[in-house]
N, C-alpha and C positions, 0 to 999 in steps of 0.2 A: 206646415201647410202643404197640401197636395196641389201640384200644378199640372194642368191638363192642356196640352197644345194640340189644336185642331188646325188642319190646313185644307184649303179648297183647291183641288186640281193640281197639286204639286206636293212634294215631300220635303220637309225641312231637314237640312243637314245637321250634323251633330254640333257644329260650331254655333249655329243659330239657336238650337235648343239650349245649349249651355248658356248663351247670352241671355235668353229669356229667363231661364231658371235663376241665374244670378241676380237679374233685375227684380224678379218677383220675391226673391229671398229678402231683399231690402224692405219690401212692403211688410213682410212678416214681422220684422222688428218694430214696426210702427203700430201694429194692431195685433194683439195676441189672440183675439177671438175669431179671426178669420178661419174658415173651414177649408176652403179651396179657392183656387184662381183658375179660371178657364180663359185661355188665349186663343183667339180665332185669327188666322192669317189668310188673306186672300189678295189676289191681284185684280185690279180694275183696269181694263183695256191695256193689254201688254205693250202696245205701241206708244202709249202716252207717257209723259213725265208725271212724277208724283202719283204713281199708280199702286203703291203698296199700302194695304189697309190692315191695321191691327185693331182688334177689339178685345177688351179685357173685362171680365166679370169677376168681381171679388165677392165671394159668398160670406156674408157676416150674419150671425143670428139676428133676425128681425128686419134685416135690410140687405139688399144686394147693391154693390157699387158697380157702375158700368161706365165705360168710356170707349170712344172710337177715335182713332187718329189716322191720318193719311200722310205719307211722306215718300221720298225717293227710294228709301231702303226700309226693310223690315226692322233693322236695328234702330233706326231713327224713329219709326212709328211706335215701336215698343217703348223706347225711352220716353217719348212724349206721353204715351198712355200712363206709364208709371208716375211721371210728374203730375199728371192730372189726377190720378188716384190718390197721390199724397195729399193734394188739396182737399179732395172729397173725404179722406180719412180724418183730417183735422176738423172739418165741419161735422162729421159724424161723431167724433169724440166730444166736441163741444156742445152738441145738441142735447 
């Protein structure tokens, strides 16, 4: 599965990109028909807590699965997105 990482007003370092790719790879094992996963990272009000936002769109034929999570770090937000997508994938498979 192809993973595309988009950032708003900053550049993600290699460590963060590797973390995201590793997490998305786990989704690939759950659903074999996924075409690609787009990850959007942005910062909401830099001076506040819980200001890192991750959005993930998983492209599946016939349906796109989408989730948004906000946390103190991008790693936590991405991990929360992956957990939420796992639930959506189970619902998609059982539908």
